C-alpha positions in Angstrom: 0.0 0.0 0.0 1.2 3.5 -0.8 0.9 6.3 1.9 1.3 10.0 1.8 3.3 10.9 5.0 5.9 13.1 6.6 9.6 12.5 6.7 11.9 14.5 9.0 14.9 16.3 7.5 15.5 19.0 10.2 18.3 19.1 12.7 18.1 18.4 16.4 15.4 20.7 17.9 14.7 22.2 14.5 12.0 20.2 12.9 11.4 20.4 9.2 9.4 17.9 7.2 8.9 16.8 3.6 5.6 15.5 2.5 6.3 12.3 0.5 4.6 9.4 -1.2 6.2 6.1 0.1 5.4 2.5 0.5 3.7 1.8 3.9 6.4 -0.7 4.8 9.4 1.6 4.2 11.0 3.3 7.3 10.2 7.0 8.1 13.4 8.4 6.6 13.8 5.6 4.0 13.3 5.4 0.3 10.3 7.3 -1.2 8.4 7.5 -4.5 7.9 11.3 -4.8 8.2 14.5 -2.9 5.0 16.4 -2.8 5.9 19.4 -0.7 7.3 20.7 2.7 6.1 21.6 6.2 7.8 24.0 8.6 6.2 24.0 12.0 8.7 26.4 13.6 7.4 29.5 11.6 4.4 31.3 13.0 1.9 30.5 11.4 3.3 27.2 10.2 4.3 27.1 6.5 2.9 24.4 4.3 3.9 24.1 0.6 2.2 21.3 -1.4 2.0 20.4 -5.1 -1.8 20.0 -5.1 -2.0 18.5 -8.6 0.3 15.6 -7.7 -1.4 15.2 -4.3 -4.7 14.8 -6.0 -3.2 12.4 -8.5 -1.8 10.1 -5.8 -5.0 10.2 -3.8 -7.0 9.2 -6.9 -4.6 6.3 -7.5 -5.4 5.0 -3.9 -2.6 6.5 -1.7 -3.8 7.0 1.8 -2.7 10.2 3.7 -1.8 9.9 7.3 -3.9 11.9 9.8 -1.3 14.7 10.1 -0.9 15.0 6.3 -4.6 15.0 5.8 -4.9 18.0 8.1 -2.1 19.8 6.3 -3.7 19.1 2.9 -7.0 20.5 4.2 -5.2 23.7 5.2 -3.7 23.8 1.7 -7.1 23.5 -0.1 -7.7 19.8 -0.9 
């Protein structure tokens, strides 16, 4: 199964995340299929950048977003 989820790329105590499409069995920071955007929770208000066309494409193909990513996508307009 394919999931849309977050992967952490930030340093210690400086979180920064990528929104990725990956196999559900792959580890959190492991191999992925495609990068859909970024999420920076440290900025006030938090900054979310998402390629909405590609996100809609993957959701139409059956990819399941995690709960956190689903909330971020709703903020972005999906």
